[in-house]
C-alpha atoms as a printed R data frame, in Angstrom:
    type eleno elety resid chain resno       x      y       z
1   ATOM     1    CA   UNK     A     1   0.252 -0.061   0.047
2   ATOM     2    CA   UNK     A     2   3.035  2.831   1.023
3   ATOM     3    CA   UNK     A     3   4.585  1.961  -2.940
4   ATOM     4    CA   UNK     A     4   0.891  2.277  -4.415
5   ATOM     5    CA   UNK     A     5   0.794  5.835  -2.746
6   ATOM     6    CA   UNK     A     6   3.918  6.794  -3.871
7   ATOM     7    CA   UNK     A     7   3.915  5.347  -7.511
8   ATOM     8    CA   UNK     A     8   0.712  7.564  -7.668
9   ATOM     9    CA   UNK     A     9   1.643 10.533  -8.024
10  ATOM    10    CA   UNK     A    10   1.868 10.873 -11.775
11  ATOM    11    CA   UNK     A    11   4.029 14.294 -12.196
12  ATOM    12    CA   UNK     A    12   5.760 14.643  -8.927
13  ATOM    13    CA   UNK     A    13   6.113 11.182  -7.585
14  ATOM    14    CA   UNK     A    14   8.248  8.415  -8.167
15  ATOM    15    CA   UNK     A    15   5.861  7.090 -11.053
16  ATOM    16    CA   UNK     A    16   6.707  5.898 -14.524
17  ATOM    17    CA   UNK     A    17  10.346  6.160 -16.292
18  ATOM    18    CA   UNK     A    18  11.750  9.284 -16.535
19  ATOM    19    CA   UNK     A    19  15.007  8.865 -18.059
20  ATOM    20    CA   UNK     A    20  15.158 10.167 -21.543
21  ATOM    21    CA   UNK     A    21  18.607 10.241 -24.407
22  ATOM    22    CA   UNK     A    22  20.355 13.598 -22.695
23  ATOM    23    CA   UNK     A    23  20.947 11.555 -19.061
24  ATOM    24    CA   UNK     A    24  23.573  9.458 -20.822
25  ATOM    25    CA   UNK     A    25  26.095 12.344 -21.121
26  ATOM    26    CA   UNK     A    26  25.615 12.958 -17.723
27  ATOM    27    CA   UNK     A    27  28.651 13.735 -14.818
28  ATOM    28    CA   UNK     A    28  29.127 11.779 -12.235
29  ATOM    29    CA   UNK     A    29  27.887 13.070  -8.991
30  ATOM    30    CA   UNK     A    30  31.418 13.522  -7.532
31  ATOM    31    CA   UNK     A    31  32.629 15.223 -10.466
32  ATOM    32    CA   UNK     A    32  29.801 17.448 -10.792
33  ATOM    33    CA   UNK     A    33  29.292 18.647  -7.289
34  ATOM    34    CA   UNK     A    34  32.887 19.504  -6.350
35  ATOM    35    CA   UNK     A    35  33.805 21.274  -9.045
36  ATOM    36    CA   UNK     A    36  30.947 23.863  -9.151
37  ATOM    37    CA   UNK     A    37  30.954 24.489  -5.092
38  ATOM    38    CA   UNK     A    38  28.288 24.233  -2.693
39  ATOM    39    CA   UNK     A    39  26.746 27.499  -3.143
40  ATOM    40    CA   UNK     A    40  26.273 27.631  -7.253
41  ATOM    41    CA   UNK     A    41  22.412 26.456  -7.799
42  ATOM    42    CA   UNK     A    42  23.431 24.348 -10.736
43  ATOM    43    CA   UNK     A    43  24.669 21.696  -8.410
44  ATOM    44    CA   UNK     A    44  23.368 17.968  -7.891
45  ATOM    45    CA   UNK     A    45  22.717 18.593  -4.414
46  ATOM    46    CA   UNK     A    46  20.826 21.950  -5.390
47  ATOM    47    CA   UNK     A    47  18.850 19.389  -8.140
48  ATOM    48    CA   UNK     A    48  18.256 17.177  -5.028
49  ATOM    49    CA   UNK     A    49  16.916 19.543  -2.224
50  ATOM    50    CA   UNK     A    50  14.451 20.947  -4.494
51  ATOM    51    CA   UNK     A    51  13.175 17.601  -5.682
52  ATOM    52    CA   UNK     A    52  13.042 16.429  -1.433
53  ATOM    53    CA   UNK     A    53  10.915 19.797  -1.274
54  ATOM    54    CA   UNK     A    54   8.635 18.859  -3.877
55  ATOM    55    CA   UNK     A    55   7.731 15.526  -2.553
56  ATOM    56    CA   UNK     A    56   7.693 16.554   0.959
57  ATOM    57    CA   UNK     A    57   4.633 18.870  -0.340
58  ATOM    58    CA   UNK     A    58   3.086 15.945  -2.082
59  ATOM    59    CA   UNK     A    59   3.283 13.977   0.849
60  ATOM    60    CA   UNK     A    60   1.494 16.178   3.083
61  ATOM    61    CA   UNK     A    61  -1.112 16.989   0.564
62  ATOM    62    CA   UNK     A    62   0.433 20.514  -0.671
63  ATOM    63    CA   UNK     A    63  -0.461 19.843  -4.167
64  ATOM    64    CA   UNK     A    64  -0.461 23.731  -4.873
65  ATOM    65    CA   UNK     A    65   2.577 24.013  -3.943
66  ATOM    66    CA   UNK     A    66   3.784 20.740  -5.888
67  ATOM    67    CA   UNK     A    67   2.597 22.401  -8.933
68  ATOM    68    CA   UNK     A    68   4.429 25.739  -8.463
69  ATOM    69    CA   UNK     A    69   7.663 23.442  -8.346
70  ATOM    70    CA   UNK     A    70   6.902 21.376 -11.461
71  ATOM    71    CA   UNK     A    71   8.112 22.559 -15.075
72  ATOM    72    CA   UNK     A    72   7.030 25.255 -17.177
73  ATOM    73    CA   UNK     A    73   5.378 22.526 -19.263
74  ATOM    74    CA   UNK     A    74   3.466 21.556 -16.590
75  ATOM    75    CA   UNK     A    75   2.567 24.989 -15.495
76  ATOM    76    CA   UNK     A    76   1.692 26.014 -18.847
77  ATOM    77    CA   UNK     A    77  -0.154 22.210 -19.789
78  ATOM    78    CA   UNK     A    78  -2.609 22.673 -16.843
79  ATOM    79    CA   UNK     A    79  -3.791 25.340 -14.276
80  ATOM    80    CA   UNK     A    80  -2.938 25.097 -10.655
81  ATOM    81    CA   UNK     A    81  -6.603 24.550  -9.888
82  ATOM    82    CA   UNK     A    82  -6.949 21.830 -12.425
83  ATOM    83    CA   UNK     A    83  -3.961 20.161 -11.017
84  ATOM    84    CA   UNK     A    84  -4.800 20.137  -7.157
85  ATOM    85    CA   UNK     A    85  -8.670 19.251  -8.417
86  ATOM    86    CA   UNK     A    86  -6.665 16.311  -9.862
87  ATOM    87    CA   UNK     A    87  -4.080 14.946  -6.913
88  ATOM    88    CA   UNK     A    88  -6.827 15.335  -4.585
89  ATOM    89    CA   UNK     A    89  -9.143 13.340  -6.668
90  ATOM    90    CA   UNK     A    90  -6.696 10.740  -7.620
91  ATOM    91    CA   UNK     A    91  -3.663 10.835  -5.988
92  ATOM    92    CA   UNK     A    92  -3.027 10.411  -2.027
93  ATOM    93    CA   UNK     A    93  -0.821 12.005   0.130
94  ATOM    94    CA   UNK     A    94   1.302  9.251   1.601
95  ATOM    95    CA   UNK     A    95   4.360  8.140   3.144
96  ATOM    96    CA   UNK     A    96   7.551  9.933   3.277
97  ATOM    97    CA   UNK     A    97   9.735  9.762  -0.101
98  ATOM    98    CA   UNK     A    98  13.190  9.808   0.254
99  ATOM    99    CA   UNK     A    99  15.394 11.921  -2.596
100 ATOM   100    CA   UNK     A   100  18.752 10.681  -3.329
101 ATOM   101    CA   UNK     A   101  21.070 12.772  -6.577
102 ATOM   102    CA   UNK     A   102  22.073 10.286  -9.188
103 ATOM   103    CA   UNK     A   103  23.562 12.474 -12.021
104 ATOM   104    CA   UNK     A   104  24.065 16.002 -13.131
105 ATOM   105    CA   UNK     A   105  24.428 17.353 -16.835
106 ATOM   106    CA   UNK     A   106  24.975 20.751 -16.348
107 ATOM   107    CA   UNK     A   107  25.221 21.594 -19.999
108 ATOM   108    CA   UNK     A   108  21.740 20.783 -20.880
109 ATOM   109    CA   UNK     A   109  20.680 21.757 -17.201
110 ATOM   110    CA   UNK     A   110  19.148 18.481 -16.132
111 ATOM   111    CA   UNK     A   111  19.858 16.573 -12.918
112 ATOM   112    CA   UNK     A   112  18.475 12.726 -12.352
113 ATOM   113    CA   UNK     A   113  17.310 12.014  -8.805
114 ATOM   114    CA   UNK     A   114  16.099  8.672  -7.673
115 ATOM   115    CA   UNK     A   115  13.070  8.799  -5.040
116 ATOM   116    CA   UNK     A   116  12.579  5.881  -2.758
117 ATOM   117    CA   UNK     A   117   9.861  4.905  -0.878
118 ATOM   118    CA   UNK     A   118   9.141  1.132   0.913
119 ATOM   119    CA   UNK     A   119  11.826  0.094  -1.184
120 ATOM   120    CA   UNK     A   120  11.283  0.781  -4.535
121 ATOM   121    CA   UNK     A   121  13.277  3.384  -6.220
122 ATOM   122    CA   UNK     A   122  12.372  5.436  -9.087
123 ATOM   123    CA   UNK     A   123  14.545  7.911 -11.281
124 ATOM   124    CA   UNK     A   124  13.106 11.373 -12.131
125 ATOM   125    CA   UNK     A   125  14.415 14.297 -13.817
126 ATOM   126    CA   UNK     A   126  14.844 17.586 -12.569
127 ATOM   127    CA   UNK     A   127  15.566 20.620 -14.767
128 ATOM   128    CA   UNK     A   128  16.802 24.130 -14.259
129 ATOM   129    CA   UNK     A   129  14.599 26.705 -15.149
130 ATOM   130    CA   UNK     A   130  14.815 30.243 -14.700
131 ATOM   131    CA   UNK     A   131  17.494 30.158 -12.150
132 ATOM   132    CA   UNK     A   132  15.208 27.084 -10.230
133 ATOM   133    CA   UNK     A   133  15.244 23.412 -10.061
134 ATOM   134    CA   UNK     A   134  11.698 22.338 -11.069
135 ATOM   135    CA   UNK     A   135  10.638 18.951 -11.586
136 ATOM   136    CA   UNK     A   136   9.964 17.244 -15.167
137 ATOM   137    CA   UNK     A   137   6.556 15.509 -15.585
138 ATOM   138    CA   UNK     A   138   6.656 11.510 -16.097
139 ATOM   139    CA   UNK     A   139   6.114 10.712 -19.907
140 ATOM   140    CA   UNK     A   140   2.412  9.641 -18.439
141 ATOM   141    CA   UNK     A   141   1.607 12.794 -16.968
142 ATOM   142    CA   UNK     A   142   2.985 15.116 -20.085
143 ATOM   143    CA   UNK     A   143   1.005 13.344 -22.307
144 ATOM   144    CA   UNK     A   144  -2.506 14.325 -20.435
145 ATOM   145    CA   UNK     A   145  -1.437 18.011 -20.415
146 ATOM   146    CA   UNK     A   146  -3.454 20.301 -22.676
147 ATOM   147    CA   UNK     A   147  -6.668 18.051 -21.356
148 ATOM   148    CA   UNK     A   148  -9.573 18.893 -19.833
149 ATOM   149    CA   UNK     A   149  -9.090 17.570 -16.071
150 ATOM   150    CA   UNK     A   150 -12.180 15.636 -16.198
151 ATOM   151    CA   UNK     A   151 -10.623 13.610 -19.025
152 ATOM   152    CA   UNK     A   152  -7.488 13.412 -17.289
153 ATOM   153    CA   UNK     A   153  -9.426 11.633 -14.406
154 ATOM   154    CA   UNK     A   154 -11.779 10.277 -16.496
155 ATOM   155    CA   UNK     A   155  -8.951  7.957 -17.914
156 ATOM   156    CA   UNK     A   156  -6.642  7.810 -15.031
157 ATOM   157    CA   UNK     A   157  -9.840  5.649 -13.526
158 ATOM   158    CA   UNK     A   158 -10.597  4.392 -16.239
159 ATOM   159    CA   UNK     A   159  -6.712  3.110 -15.896
160 ATOM   160    CA   UNK     A   160  -6.824  2.187 -12.751
161 ATOM   161    CA   UNK     A   161  -4.234  4.580 -11.399
162 ATOM   162    CA   UNK     A   162  -6.284  6.671  -9.025
163 ATOM   163    CA   UNK     A   163  -5.954  5.822  -5.475
164 ATOM   164    CA   UNK     A   164  -8.373  7.671  -3.524
């Protein structure tokens, strides 16, 4: 049940795969964080901290706060109100999710983090946009952006992905 709660967050939690072709060019954790120093925002530790804040908001049920820390793609594709409606209808705030930094691709402004809950780990991509680390949606959630929230909810329910 803990795994179900955590994997249910299709755009912020540890849902379906988040790797893409640019990830293969990422640098190692040690090489990326030591070269740029701890106070530079384009570090793996900063991306990891931003991801942790986002999943902590999800775990506590602060879905409006999650929307604020999502990529421009999400914020342009679904209003904050509809995002909250979707999450309150289909997703369940849940257990603590632990985030660990994996790799940084500073050239592309992307970082990969691993999110773990109940022994299950899933990768997610963080993007550095406008001076902040934000979470990229999973491909499954991105495919729904631009649809009416009622349609997104209906499709999630039909697929058995609503946990509420």
